[in-house]
C-alpha positions as CSV (number, residue, x, y, z in Angstrom):
1,V,14.2,23.4,-11.8
2,L,10.6,22.6,-11.2
3,V,9.4,24.2,-14.5
4,N,11.1,21.6,-16.7
5,L,10.9,18.8,-14.2
6,K,7.1,19.0,-13.5
7,R,6.4,18.4,-17.2
8,R,8.4,15.2,-17.3
9,V,7.9,13.5,-13.9
10,P,5.4,10.6,-13.5
11,K,2.0,11.3,-11.9
12,N,2.9,9.5,-8.6
13,W,5.7,12.0,-7.9
14,S,5.3,15.1,-5.7
15,T,7.8,17.9,-6.3
16,T,8.5,21.0,-4.3
17,C,11.4,23.5,-4.1
18,E,11.7,25.8,-1.1
19,N,14.8,27.9,-0.3
20,N,16.8,26.1,-3.0
21,I,16.0,22.7,-1.5
22,L,14.4,20.4,-4.0
23,T,12.1,17.7,-2.5
24,I,10.8,14.9,-4.6
25,E,8.5,12.3,-3.1
26,M,7.4,9.2,-4.9
27,E,5.1,6.2,-4.2
28,K,6.5,2.8,-5.2
29,S,4.4,-0.3,-5.4
30,L,5.9,-3.6,-4.4
31,K,3.4,-5.6,-6.4
32,N,5.8,-6.0,-9.3
33,V,8.6,-7.4,-7.2
34,K,9.1,-11.1,-8.0
35,N,11.2,-12.0,-5.0
36,K,9.6,-10.3,-1.9
37,K,12.7,-10.8,0.2
38,N,14.6,-8.4,-2.1
39,F,12.2,-5.5,-2.0
40,Q,14.9,-3.2,-0.6
41,A,17.2,-3.9,-3.5
42,Y,14.3,-3.1,-5.9
43,L,13.5,0.2,-4.1
44,Y,17.2,1.2,-4.0
45,R,17.5,0.5,-7.8
46,E,14.3,2.6,-8.4
47,L,15.7,5.4,-6.2
48,A,19.0,5.4,-8.2
49,N,17.1,5.5,-11.5
50,D,14.9,8.3,-10.3
51,I,17.9,10.4,-9.1
52,I,19.5,10.0,-12.5
53,F,16.2,10.7,-14.3
54,T,15.9,13.9,-12.2
55,A,19.5,15.0,-13.1
56,K,19.0,14.4,-16.8
57,N,15.7,16.1,-17.0
58,S,16.5,19.3,-15.2
59,P,18.5,22.2,-16.6
60,V,22.1,21.9,-15.4
61,D,22.5,25.6,-14.7
62,T,19.6,25.6,-12.3
63,L,20.5,22.3,-10.7
64,E,23.8,23.8,-9.7
65,N,21.9,26.4,-7.7
66,V,20.0,23.8,-5.8
67,T,21.6,23.5,-2.3
68,L,20.1,20.1,-1.6
69,A,17.9,17.6,-3.4
70,R,15.9,15.3,-1.2
71,F,14.3,12.1,-2.5
72,I,11.6,10.3,-0.5
73,V,10.5,6.8,-1.6
74,N,7.3,5.6,0.1
75,S,6.3,1.9,-0.1
76,D,4.1,-0.4,1.9
77,K,7.0,-1.7,4.1
78,I,9.6,1.0,4.2
79,I,10.4,4.7,3.6
80,I,13.8,5.6,2.1
81,K,15.0,9.1,2.4
82,A,18.0,10.2,0.3
83,A,19.8,13.5,0.1
84,V,22.4,14.8,-2.4
85,F,23.9,18.2,-3.0
86,G,23.0,20.0,-6.2
87,D,26.6,20.0,-7.5
88,D,26.8,16.3,-7.0
89,L,23.5,15.7,-8.7
90,V,24.7,17.5,-11.8
91,K,27.6,15.0,-12.2
92,F,25.1,12.2,-12.8
93,T,24.3,13.8,-16.2
94,T,27.8,13.1,-17.5
95,L,28.5,9.6,-16.1
96,K,27.9,6.7,-18.5
97,S,29.6,3.7,-16.9
98,K,27.6,1.7,-14.3
99,R,30.8,1.4,-12.2
100,L,31.3,5.2,-12.2
101,I,27.7,5.9,-11.4
102,L,27.8,3.4,-8.5
103,N,30.9,4.9,-7.0
104,H,29.5,8.4,-7.3
105,F,26.3,7.2,-5.5
106,K,28.3,5.7,-2.7
107,K,30.3,8.9,-2.2
108,T,27.6,11.6,-2.6
109,V,24.1,10.2,-1.7
110,K,23.2,9.9,1.9
111,V,20.4,7.5,2.7
112,K,18.2,6.6,5.7
113,E,15.6,3.9,6.0
114,F,12.5,3.9,8.1
115,F,10.6,0.6,8.4
116,K,6.8,0.8,8.9
């Protein structure tokens, strides 16, 4: 997974894969957020976009072999950790409707927040 992914990810992402567990850590700046009260909504939207980006830019056959994909979003105020199984991550490559994507997120992505 990392071979194709490392060529396409932004520079502020850190990617590792150990024992079929893919970990992607990214730094997000809150400077571009217009409404500072909604920084969580902004970070969750970015997380969703990054999960879909990862799914679409990784080979499907190797993503299916990934046991777990962990996404860690670091910002000034909060750390968001998300986990999704590789099989569920593959399904994001085929979903087109926003409603279907949202429902799939709710069912498959487990999230925890840690305030700083």
